[in-house]
C-alpha positions in Angstrom: -19.1 -4.9 -3.2 -18.2 -8.3 -4.7 -19.0 -11.7 -3.1 -15.3 -12.3 -2.3 -15.0 -8.9 -0.6 -17.9 -9.6 1.6 -16.6 -13.1 2.4 -13.2 -11.6 3.4 -14.8 -8.9 5.6 -17.0 -11.5 7.3 -14.0 -13.7 7.9 -12.2 -10.9 9.5 -15.2 -10.3 11.8 -15.2 -13.9 12.8 -11.4 -14.1 13.3 -11.4 -13.0 17.0 -14.0 -15.6 17.9 -12.2 -18.3 16.1 -8.9 -17.4 17.8 -10.6 -17.5 21.2 -12.3 -20.8 20.5 -9.1 -22.4 19.4 -7.1 -21.0 22.3 -9.7 -21.6 25.1 -11.6 -24.6 23.7 -9.9 -26.7 21.1 -6.3 -26.5 22.4 -7.2 -27.4 26.0 -9.2 -30.3 24.7 -6.3 -31.6 22.7 -4.1 -31.1 25.8 -6.5 -33.2 27.9 -6.8 -36.0 25.2 -3.0 -36.2 25.2 -2.3 -36.2 28.9 -4.9 -38.8 29.9 -2.5 -41.4 28.5 0.4 -40.0 30.6 1.6 -39.9 34.2 2.4 -36.2 34.7 2.6 -34.5 38.1 2.8 -31.0 36.6 6.5 -30.7 36.4 9.5 -32.7 35.2 9.3 -35.5 32.7 6.0 -37.1 31.6 5.7 -40.9 31.4 3.5 -42.7 28.8 1.3 -45.2 30.7 -1.3 -46.0 28.0 -4.6 -47.0 29.5 -3.4 -47.3 33.1 -5.2 -44.1 34.1 -8.5 -45.5 32.9 -7.8 -48.8 34.7 -7.2 -46.9 37.9 -10.4 -45.0 37.2 -12.4 -48.2 37.1 -11.1 -49.2 40.5 -11.3 -45.8 42.0 -14.1 -46.0 44.6 -13.9 -42.3 45.5 -14.6 -41.3 41.9 -17.7 -43.6 41.6 -18.9 -42.3 45.0 -18.6 -38.8 43.6 -20.7 -39.9 40.6 -23.4 -41.1 42.9 -23.2 -37.9 44.9 -23.5 -35.9 41.7 -26.7 -37.7 40.7 -28.2 -37.2 44.2 -27.2 -33.5 44.2 -28.5 -32.9 40.6 -31.7 -34.8 41.1 -32.5 -33.0 44.3 -31.7 -29.6 42.8 -33.8 -30.3 39.8 -36.8 -31.6 41.7 -36.9 -28.4 43.8 -35.7 -25.8 41.4 -37.8 -26.4 38.3 -41.2 -26.7 40.0 -40.5 -23.8 42.3 -39.3 -21.6 39.4 -42.5 -22.4 37.5 -44.7 -21.7 40.6 -43.0 -18.3 41.2 -43.3 -17.4 37.6 -47.0 -18.1 37.5 -47.6 -16.1 40.7 -45.5 -13.2 39.6 -47.0 -13.2 36.1 -50.4 -12.2 37.6 -51.6 -8.9 38.9 -49.9 -9.2 42.2 -49.1 -6.0 44.0 -45.4 -5.4 44.0 -44.7 -8.1 41.5 -41.9 -6.2 39.8 -40.1 -5.7 43.1 -40.5 -9.4 43.9 -39.2 -10.4 40.5 -36.0 -8.4 41.2 -35.7 -9.9 44.7 -35.9 -13.5 43.4 -33.6 -12.8 40.5 -31.0 -11.1 42.6 -29.2 -14.3 43.8 -28.4 -15.2 40.2 -26.1 -12.2 39.9 -24.2 -13.0 43.1 -21.1 -15.2 43.0 -21.8 -18.9 44.0 -18.9 -18.6 46.4 -20.6 -15.7 48.2 -23.9 -17.6 48.3 -22.0 -20.6 49.8 -20.4 -18.4 52.5 -23.8 -17.0 53.4 -25.4 -20.4 53.7 -22.5 -21.7 55.7 -22.9 -18.9 58.2 -26.7 -19.6 58.3 -26.4 -23.4 58.8 -23.3 -23.6 60.7 -23.8 -26.4 63.3 -22.5 -24.4 66.3 -23.2 -20.7 65.8 -25.4 -20.7 62.7 -28.4 -18.4 62.5 -30.9 -21.3 62.1 -29.7 -23.2 65.1 -29.6 -20.1 67.2 -33.3 -19.3 66.3 -34.4 -22.9 66.9 -32.7 -23.0 70.2 -34.0 -19.6 71.2 -37.6 -20.8 70.7 -36.8 -24.1 72.4 -37.6 -26.1 69.2 -34.3 -28.0 69.6 -32.3 -28.7 72.7 -28.8 -28.8 71.1 -27.2 -27.6 67.9 -28.4 -29.5 64.8 -25.7 -30.7 62.5 -26.9 -29.2 59.2 -23.5 -29.8 57.7 -23.0 -33.3 59.3 -22.9 -36.6 57.4 -26.7 -37.1 57.3 -27.9 -33.6 56.2 -24.9 -31.9 54.4 -26.2 -32.9 51.0 -29.6 -31.4 51.7 -28.0 -28.2 52.9 -25.9 -27.7 49.8 -28.9 -28.5 47.6 -30.8 -25.7 49.3 -28.0 -23.3 48.7 -27.8 -24.3 45.0 -31.6 -23.9 44.7 -31.5 -20.4 46.2 -28.9 -19.4 43.7 -30.6 -20.8 40.6 -34.3 -20.4 41.1 -34.5 -16.8 40.0 -32.8 -17.5 36.7 -35.2 -20.2 35.6 -38.1 -18.1 37.0 -37.2 -15.4 34.6 -37.1 -17.8 31.7 -40.5 -19.2 32.6 -41.9 -15.6 32.9 -40.7 -15.0 29.3 -42.5 -18.1 28.2 -45.7 -17.2 30.1 -45.9 -13.8 28.6 -45.7 -15.2 25.1 -48.9 -17.2 25.6 -51.9 -15.4 24.0 -54.3 -14.2 26.7 -57.2 -15.0 24.4 -56.7 -18.7 25.2 -57.3 -18.1 28.9 -60.4 -16.0 28.2 -61.9 -18.6 25.9 -61.2 -21.3 28.5 -62.8 -19.2 31.2 -65.9 -18.7 29.1 -66.1 -22.5 28.6 -66.1 -22.9 32.4 -62.5 -24.0 32.9 -61.1 -23.3 36.4 -57.6 -22.1 37.3 -56.2 -25.6 37.7 -57.7 -26.7 34.3 -56.3 -23.6 32.6 -52.9 -24.3 34.1 -52.7 -27.9 33.0 -54.6 -27.6 29.7 -53.1 -24.3 28.5 -50.1 -23.1 30.5 -48.1 -26.4 30.7 -48.6 -27.4 27.0 -47.8 -23.9 25.7 -44.6 -23.8 27.9 -43.5 -27.2 26.5 -40.6 -25.8 24.3 -39.4 -23.4 26.9 -39.6 -26.0 29.6 -37.6 -28.4 27.5 -34.7 -25.8 27.2 -35.0 -24.9 30.9 -34.7 -28.5 32.1 -31.8 -29.1 29.8 -29.9 -26.1 31.1 -30.8 -27.1 34.7 -29.5 -30.6 34.2 -26.2 -29.4 32.8 -25.7 -26.8 35.5 -26.6 -29.3 38.2 -24.2 -31.9 37.0 -21.4 -29.4 36.6 -21.9 -27.5 39.8 -19.3 -27.8 42.5 -18.3 -24.2 43.6 -20.8 -23.8 46.4 -20.0 -27.4 47.7 -16.3 -26.6 47.7 -16.8 -23.5 49.9 -19.4 -25.0 52.2 -18.1 -28.5 52.9 -15.0 -29.2 50.6 -16.7 -32.4 49.7 -17.1 -33.6 53.3 -17.9 -34.8 55.7 -16.2 -38.1 54.8 -17.0 -37.5 51.1 -20.7 -37.3 51.5 -21.0 -34.2 49.3 -18.0 -34.7 46.9 -19.3 -34.4 43.4 -17.5 -35.3 40.1 -16.2 -31.8 39.2 -15.0 -31.2 42.8 -13.2 -34.5 42.7 -11.6 -33.5 39.4 -10.7 -30.0 40.8 -8.8 -31.6 43.8 -6.8 -33.8 41.4 -5.7 -30.8 39.3 -5.4 -28.3 42.1 -4.6 -30.2 45.3 -4.4 -28.5 48.6 -1.6 -29.5 51.0 -2.6 -29.9 54.6 -0.4 -30.1 57.7 2.7 -29.3 55.6 2.3 -32.4 53.4 3.6 -32.3 49.9 0.8 -33.0 47.4 1.5 -33.7 43.7 -0.8 -32.6 40.9 -2.2 -35.5 38.9 -2.6 -34.0 35.4 -2.6 -37.4 33.7 -5.2 -39.1 35.9 -7.1 -35.8 36.2 -7.3 -35.6 32.4 -8.8 -39.2 32.3 -11.3 -38.3 35.1 -12.2 -35.0 33.3 -12.8 -36.9 30.0 -14.9 -39.5 31.7 -16.9 -36.9 33.5 -17.6 -35.0 30.3 -18.8 -38.2 28.7 -21.2 -38.9 31.6 -22.6 -35.4 31.5 -22.9 -35.5 27.7 -24.7 -38.9 27.7 -27.2 -37.8 30.3 -27.9 -34.6 28.4 -28.3 -36.5 25.1 -30.6 -39.1 26.7 -32.8 -36.3 28.1 -32.8 -34.5 24.7 -33.8 -37.7 22.9 -36.6 -38.5 25.5 -38.0 -34.9 25.3 -38.2 -35.0 21.6 -40.0 -38.3 21.7 -42.5 -36.9 24.2 -43.1 -33.8 22.1 -43.9 -36.1 19.1 -46.4 -38.1 21.3 -48.1 -35.0 22.7 
């Protein structure tokens, strides 16, 4: 078999992937880059408006509020998910009875749709007939229903739902990293008199460095892009307290009419918002990647 024959056969094998990438990745990107300079409601004629969509974006208080909410949601999710995933992985990596069953239990939420998870948490934390309020009132811990999805606590509730759906996935990745650490290191440390805490901070954490770097990056991207569970639980409410960037973008591209009102799709402005949102996510990811590489060089 000649070199050109192998090259032709390899090209044919790659052709389906190239077609899908162009059709589902490159073409939509070109479409977005074009329409962010137009006023287009999804039908009829399109009007070139230049940079007006970006000028509107700079004055759009609702969008910047969604950016702030995204940082709060992502930060809260990360601060709970990553340490909890590591803790569960360390516990379930030991000789705990029933550890294989517990691994399956904690991993199960990751294979469930985020919409289903959101419905379950909505039923649990519903302010008036939710399971949590019913139990708290039954045991006289509260006198009246607690507004878990009210303005003050809705963000915390959606963060808990997101954590429950994600912790099993990162736990599994941490488990893979833990099982790749040579057991001889722990035995040698034990002989030298190192306790469990010292072995964890001196051996486990440094050896998990590369795996943790990848896990945190994946968690950052997922947290910044997550909106499905919020859309089901609160629709961004109440009064915009849980509206994140991608939910705001979704409402621009796929608006929902209420009370018989006619709502136009805003493909032009939505494209500008989508492009700006992608830039924000990309910059945060790039900054984290740069900082993590610097820290790896230091340590």
